[in-house]
C-alpha positions as CSV (number, residue, x, y, z in Angstrom):
1,M,-11.8,-13.9,19.8
2,L,-9.4,-11.4,21.3
3,T,-9.5,-10.3,25.0
4,R,-9.7,-6.7,26.0
5,T,-6.1,-6.8,27.2
6,Q,-5.0,-8.2,23.9
7,V,-6.8,-5.5,22.0
8,L,-5.0,-2.9,24.2
9,L,-1.7,-4.6,23.4
10,L,-2.4,-4.5,19.7
11,A,-3.3,-0.8,20.0
12,G,0.1,-0.2,21.8
13,F,1.9,-2.1,19.0
14,G,0.2,0.1,16.4
15,A,1.0,3.3,18.3
16,L,4.7,2.4,18.8
17,A,5.9,3.8,15.4
18,P,4.0,7.1,15.3
19,L,4.8,7.8,18.9
20,S,8.5,7.1,18.2
21,I,8.4,9.7,15.4
22,D,6.3,12.5,16.8
23,M,7.4,12.4,20.4
24,Y,10.9,13.1,19.2
25,L,10.2,16.1,17.0
26,P,10.2,18.8,19.8
27,A,13.7,17.6,20.9
28,I,15.4,18.1,17.5
29,P,16.7,21.7,18.1
30,Q,18.1,20.7,21.6
31,L,19.6,17.5,20.2
32,A,21.2,19.3,17.3
33,G,22.9,21.8,19.7
34,E,24.3,19.2,22.0
35,L,25.6,16.9,19.2
36,G,27.1,19.8,17.2
37,I,25.0,19.4,14.1
38,T,22.4,21.5,12.2
39,A,18.6,21.0,12.7
40,Q,18.5,19.8,9.1
41,Q,21.0,17.1,9.8
42,A,19.2,16.1,12.9
43,G,16.1,15.6,10.8
44,Q,17.9,12.8,9.0
45,S,17.3,10.7,12.1
46,V,13.6,10.9,11.3
47,S,14.2,9.9,7.7
48,I,16.3,6.8,8.6
49,F,13.4,5.7,10.9
50,F,11.0,5.9,8.0
51,A,13.4,3.9,5.8
52,G,13.7,1.3,8.4
53,L,10.0,1.0,8.8
54,A,9.5,0.6,5.0
55,A,12.2,-1.9,4.3
56,G,11.9,-3.9,7.6
57,Q,8.3,-4.8,7.0
58,L,9.2,-6.9,3.9
59,I,11.5,-9.0,6.1
60,A,9.4,-9.1,9.1
61,G,6.2,-10.4,7.4
62,P,7.5,-13.7,6.1
63,L,9.4,-14.2,9.3
64,S,6.1,-13.9,11.3
65,D,4.6,-16.7,9.1
66,R,7.7,-18.9,9.5
67,L,8.6,-18.3,13.2
68,G,5.3,-17.2,14.7
69,R,3.6,-14.0,15.7
70,K,4.7,-14.0,19.3
71,P,8.4,-14.6,18.7
72,L,8.6,-11.8,16.2
73,I,6.7,-9.4,18.5
74,I,9.0,-10.3,21.4
75,G,12.1,-10.0,19.2
76,G,10.9,-6.8,17.7
77,L,10.3,-5.2,21.2
78,L,13.7,-6.3,22.4
79,L,15.2,-4.7,19.3
80,Y,13.2,-1.6,19.9
81,L,14.2,-1.5,23.5
82,A,17.9,-1.9,22.6
83,G,17.6,1.0,20.0
84,S,15.9,3.2,22.6
85,V,18.6,2.7,25.2
86,A,21.3,3.2,22.6
87,A,19.7,6.4,21.5
88,C,19.4,7.6,25.1
89,L,23.2,7.0,25.6
90,A,24.4,8.0,22.1
91,P,27.7,9.9,22.3
92,D,27.5,11.2,18.7
93,F,25.1,11.5,15.8
94,A,26.3,8.4,14.0
95,M,25.4,6.3,17.0
96,L,22.0,8.0,17.2
97,M,21.3,7.2,13.5
98,A,22.2,3.5,14.1
99,A,20.0,3.5,17.2
100,R,17.0,5.0,15.4
101,L,17.4,2.3,12.7
102,L,17.2,-0.4,15.3
103,Q,14.1,1.2,16.8
104,A,12.4,1.3,13.4
105,L,13.2,-2.3,12.6
106,G,11.8,-3.4,16.0
107,A,8.7,-1.2,15.6
108,C,7.9,-2.5,12.1
109,S,8.3,-6.1,13.3
110,V,5.7,-5.5,16.0
111,T,3.3,-3.7,13.7
112,V,3.4,-6.4,11.0
113,A,3.0,-9.3,13.4
114,G,0.2,-7.4,15.3
115,R,-1.8,-7.0,12.1
116,A,-1.4,-10.8,11.4
117,V,-2.6,-11.6,14.9
118,V,-5.9,-9.8,14.0
119,R,-6.3,-11.8,10.8
120,D,-5.5,-15.1,12.6
121,K,-8.3,-14.5,15.2
122,L,-11.1,-12.7,13.3
123,D,-13.0,-12.9,10.1
124,H,-13.1,-10.3,7.3
125,R,-15.8,-8.1,8.7
126,E,-14.6,-8.3,12.4
127,S,-11.0,-7.6,11.4
128,A,-12.1,-4.5,9.5
129,R,-13.9,-3.3,12.6
130,L,-10.9,-3.9,14.8
131,F,-8.6,-2.3,12.3
132,S,-10.8,0.8,12.5
133,L,-10.6,0.8,16.3
134,L,-6.8,0.4,16.2
135,A,-6.5,3.2,13.6
136,L,-8.6,5.4,15.8
137,I,-6.1,4.9,18.6
138,G,-3.2,5.3,16.2
139,G,-4.8,8.5,15.0
140,V,-4.8,10.0,18.5
141,A,-1.1,9.0,19.0
142,P,0.4,11.6,16.6
143,I,-1.8,14.3,18.0
144,L,-0.7,13.7,21.6
145,A,2.9,12.7,20.9
146,P,4.5,16.2,20.4
147,S,2.8,17.4,23.7
148,L,4.0,14.3,25.5
149,G,7.5,14.9,24.1
150,N,7.5,18.5,25.4
151,L,6.3,17.3,28.8
152,V,9.2,14.8,29.0
153,I,11.7,17.4,27.9
154,S,10.5,19.7,30.7
155,F,11.8,17.2,33.2
156,G,15.0,16.4,31.5
157,A,17.1,16.7,28.3
158,W,16.3,15.3,24.9
159,R,17.8,11.9,26.0
160,S,14.9,11.5,28.4
161,I,12.5,11.1,25.5
162,F,14.3,7.9,24.5
163,G,14.2,6.9,28.1
164,A,10.5,7.2,28.0
165,M,10.3,5.2,24.8
166,A,12.4,2.5,26.5
167,A,10.0,2.4,29.4
168,G,7.0,2.0,27.0
169,G,8.9,-0.8,25.2
170,V,9.3,-2.6,28.6
171,L,5.6,-2.3,29.3
172,L,4.6,-3.7,25.9
173,L,7.3,-6.5,26.2
174,A,5.8,-7.6,29.6
175,G,2.3,-7.5,28.2
176,A,3.3,-9.5,25.1
177,A,5.2,-12.1,27.1
178,F,2.4,-12.8,29.6
179,R,-0.8,-11.9,27.9
180,L,-0.4,-12.6,24.2
181,A,-0.7,-16.2,23.0
182,E,0.6,-17.5,19.7
183,T,-2.1,-17.3,17.0
184,R,-0.3,-18.6,13.9
185,S,-1.9,-21.7,12.6
186,A,-0.1,-25.0,11.8
187,A,-1.1,-24.5,8.1
188,T,0.5,-21.1,8.0
189,A,3.7,-22.5,9.6
190,A,3.9,-25.4,7.1
191,Q,3.2,-23.0,4.2
192,A,5.9,-20.6,5.2
193,R,8.6,-23.3,5.8
194,G,7.9,-24.8,2.4
195,E,8.3,-21.7,0.2
196,H,10.7,-18.9,-0.3
197,P,9.4,-15.4,0.9
198,F,9.7,-14.1,-2.7
199,R,7.4,-16.9,-3.9
200,S,4.9,-15.9,-1.1
201,Y,5.0,-12.3,-2.4
202,R,4.6,-13.4,-6.0
203,Q,1.6,-15.6,-5.2
204,L,-0.1,-12.7,-3.3
205,L,0.6,-10.2,-6.0
206,G,-0.8,-12.6,-8.6
207,N,-4.2,-12.5,-6.8
208,R,-6.4,-9.8,-8.4
209,L,-8.4,-9.4,-5.2
210,F,-5.3,-8.8,-3.1
211,L,-3.7,-6.6,-5.7
212,G,-6.9,-4.5,-5.9
213,N,-7.0,-3.9,-2.1
214,L,-3.2,-3.2,-2.2
215,L,-3.5,-0.6,-5.0
216,A,-6.5,1.0,-3.5
217,A,-4.8,1.4,-0.1
218,S,-1.6,2.7,-1.7
219,C,-3.3,5.4,-3.7
220,N,-5.4,6.3,-0.7
221,S,-2.4,6.5,1.6
222,A,-0.6,8.6,-1.0
223,C,-3.2,11.4,-0.4
224,M,-2.3,11.5,3.3
225,F,1.5,11.6,2.6
226,A,1.1,14.3,0.0
227,Y,-0.9,16.4,2.5
228,I,1.7,15.9,5.3
229,A,4.6,16.7,3.0
230,T,3.3,19.9,1.4
231,S,0.7,21.4,3.7
232,P,3.2,23.4,5.8
233,A,4.4,25.2,2.6
234,V,1.0,25.6,1.1
235,L,-0.9,26.8,4.1
236,M,1.8,28.8,5.9
237,E,3.7,30.2,2.9
238,D,1.0,30.5,0.2
239,Y,-1.9,31.4,2.4
240,G,-0.2,33.0,5.4
241,V,-1.6,30.6,8.0
242,S,0.2,31.1,11.3
243,R,2.0,28.3,13.0
244,T,-0.5,28.2,15.8
245,H,-3.5,28.0,13.4
246,F,-1.6,25.4,11.3
247,G,-1.3,23.2,14.3
248,L,-5.0,23.6,15.0
249,L,-5.9,22.7,11.4
250,F,-3.6,19.7,11.6
251,A,-5.3,18.5,14.8
252,L,-8.8,19.1,13.2
253,N,-8.0,16.9,10.3
254,A,-6.7,14.2,12.7
255,I,-10.0,14.5,14.6
256,G,-11.8,13.9,11.3
257,L,-9.7,10.8,10.8
258,V,-10.6,9.5,14.2
259,A,-14.3,10.2,13.8
260,A,-14.4,8.5,10.4
261,N,-12.8,5.4,11.9
262,Q,-15.5,5.3,14.6
263,L,-18.2,5.7,11.9
264,N,-16.7,2.9,9.9
265,R,-16.8,0.6,12.9
266,I,-20.5,1.4,13.5
267,L,-21.5,0.9,9.8
268,L,-19.6,-2.4,9.6
269,K,-22.2,-3.9,12.0
270,S,-24.7,-3.9,9.2
271,R,-22.7,-3.6,6.0
272,S,-19.9,-5.6,4.5
273,P,-16.4,-4.2,4.0
274,D,-16.9,-4.5,0.2
275,R,-20.0,-2.4,0.4
276,M,-18.1,0.2,2.4
277,L,-15.4,0.3,-0.2
278,R,-17.8,0.8,-3.0
279,G,-19.1,3.8,-1.2
280,S,-15.6,5.0,-0.7
281,A,-14.9,4.7,-4.5
282,R,-18.0,6.9,-5.2
283,N,-16.8,9.5,-2.8
284,A,-13.2,9.4,-4.2
285,I,-14.5,10.2,-7.7
286,L,-16.5,13.1,-6.4
287,L,-13.6,14.4,-4.4
288,A,-11.2,14.0,-7.4
289,I,-13.5,16.2,-9.5
290,A,-13.6,18.8,-6.7
291,F,-9.8,18.8,-6.3
292,T,-9.3,19.1,-10.0
293,L,-11.7,22.1,-10.3
294,F,-9.9,23.7,-7.4
295,A,-6.5,23.2,-9.0
296,L,-7.8,24.8,-12.2
297,T,-9.7,27.7,-10.7
298,R,-8.6,28.1,-7.1
299,A,-12.3,29.0,-6.4
300,G,-13.0,29.8,-2.8
301,G,-9.2,29.9,-2.0
302,L,-8.1,28.8,1.4
303,W,-11.5,27.8,2.8
304,T,-12.3,25.5,-0.2
305,L,-8.9,23.9,0.1
306,L,-9.3,23.3,3.9
307,L,-12.7,21.8,3.4
308,L,-11.5,19.4,0.7
309,L,-8.4,18.4,2.7
310,F,-10.6,17.7,5.7
311,L,-12.9,15.4,3.6
312,V,-10.0,13.5,1.9
313,I,-8.0,13.0,5.2
314,S,-11.2,11.7,6.9
315,S,-11.8,9.3,4.0
316,V,-8.4,7.7,4.5
317,A,-9.6,6.0,7.7
318,V,-12.4,4.1,6.0
319,V,-10.4,2.9,3.0
320,Q,-7.3,1.8,5.0
321,A,-9.2,-0.3,7.5
322,N,-11.4,-2.1,4.9
323,T,-8.6,-2.7,2.3
324,L,-6.3,-4.0,5.0
325,A,-9.0,-6.4,6.2
326,G,-9.6,-7.4,2.6
327,A,-6.0,-7.9,1.7
328,L,-5.4,-10.1,4.8
329,A,-8.6,-12.1,4.1
330,V,-7.3,-13.3,0.7
331,D,-4.9,-16.0,2.0
332,A,-5.0,-17.0,5.7
333,T,-1.7,-19.0,5.3
334,R,0.2,-15.9,4.1
335,S,-1.2,-13.2,6.4
336,G,2.3,-12.1,7.6
337,A,3.6,-11.7,4.1
338,A,0.3,-9.9,3.1
339,S,0.7,-7.5,6.1
340,A,4.3,-6.8,5.0
341,L,3.4,-6.0,1.4
342,F,0.5,-3.8,2.5
343,G,2.7,-1.7,4.8
344,G,5.6,-1.5,2.4
345,A,3.5,-0.6,-0.7
346,T,1.4,2.0,1.1
347,F,4.5,3.6,2.5
348,A,6.3,3.6,-0.9
349,A,3.3,5.1,-2.7
350,G,3.0,7.8,-0.1
351,T,6.6,8.7,-0.4
352,L,6.3,8.9,-4.2
353,A,3.2,11.1,-4.0
354,S,4.7,13.5,-1.5
355,W,7.8,13.9,-3.8
356,I,5.5,14.6,-6.8
357,A,3.4,17.1,-4.9
358,S,6.4,18.9,-3.6
359,S,8.1,19.0,-7.0
360,L,5.2,20.4,-9.0
361,G,5.7,23.8,-7.6
362,W,2.2,25.0,-8.5
363,G,1.2,27.8,-6.0
364,G,-1.9,28.1,-4.0
365,G,-2.2,24.4,-3.4
366,A,-2.7,23.5,-7.1
367,G,0.1,21.0,-7.1
368,L,-1.2,19.3,-4.0
369,A,-4.8,19.3,-5.3
370,I,-3.9,17.7,-8.6
371,T,-1.7,15.0,-7.0
372,I,-4.5,14.1,-4.6
373,A,-7.0,14.1,-7.5
374,A,-4.9,11.6,-9.4
375,C,-4.5,9.4,-6.3
376,L,-8.2,9.4,-5.7
377,V,-8.9,8.3,-9.3
378,G,-6.4,5.4,-8.8
379,C,-8.0,4.4,-5.6
380,A,-11.6,4.4,-7.0
381,A,-10.4,2.4,-10.1
382,A,-8.7,-0.2,-8.0
383,I,-11.8,-0.7,-5.7
384,L,-14.3,-0.9,-8.5
385,L,-12.2,-3.1,-10.8
386,W,-10.8,-5.5,-8.3
387,A,-11.0,-4.9,-4.5
388,A,-14.8,-4.8,-4.0
389,K,-15.8,-7.8,-6.1
390,G,-17.2,-9.8,-3.2
391,G,-14.7,-12.6,-3.5
392,H,-13.8,-12.9,0.2
393,Q,-14.7,-15.9,2.2
394,A,-16.4,-15.5,5.5
395,G,-13.6,-16.7,7.6
């Protein structure tokens, strides 16, 4: 079992990356002015953070199996702390970019190893419940982060945000050092030392149950990414939603995500994760039909689109928690590698979906709707064909 303090630490690990992205956004105009660059160029420091998160996970996962969860978490937090201090002191944009990459590599190491800790300590159902709780906390982080960033800036310049990130890193580092025990098993250590990371990935991807959970999560995550990437243009430009109302709508969808996570935790007391996923597959098919009809007819206009987006964003919570638990339950000796593949694949699929939705150029949200519909069909197919076949062990 995990203590309450350890659960809080795991929540902090999960919130590290979203806080590091969204706290920083209000500071971009001020940062750009001081470093003599455009706001568009300053936005590249967000992109490099995303790239570091995606690529770093594929390295961090096998390392957590080979070296242990705690060493990787401690090392990741030290790397994150170094990147935060470097960003705070950066004399130019090139140094800031390098610092942001360090932050991302540190944050993804902590995230991957933290997920593996959950799998080491809990069975399939209990890990799904805890992942829902962690996602609930992680869902609140992006909502609060911009306001927190604005508050920090009010007491100092943009550099103070990175100072605040460094302070948070120190607190997590102290907690990890003194309150988090090593959870990796001897069998996991022996397995990792005896095989190349690529072989570990190949073995996992050859497992139909793991692949089904991975594909379902990736298609599901793609809906969220497509929404994030295109909703500003669709809602504000196509439908004339004001910036204030757009922010409120974004927060409302985030609240739906949080509420769905809590509902998932409650239902998992009496239902298996596989049963929850089969219900998600049914809902995905119904939503795919609704999004397709909207793309073809635009019936109901803005209000129909808003309702459908609320439903699909809320559904992300249930699928992500249960597929993550399912993927990590497949092979207890490769949970670090499984965590890395899960994070990398969902991020890559989301990036591809956001690019497709942005490139279609169909007005009124039609491009976004048809992209989400296709992703929902893929998610449902992966669940029904592979992910929810009841092949998990109890432990």
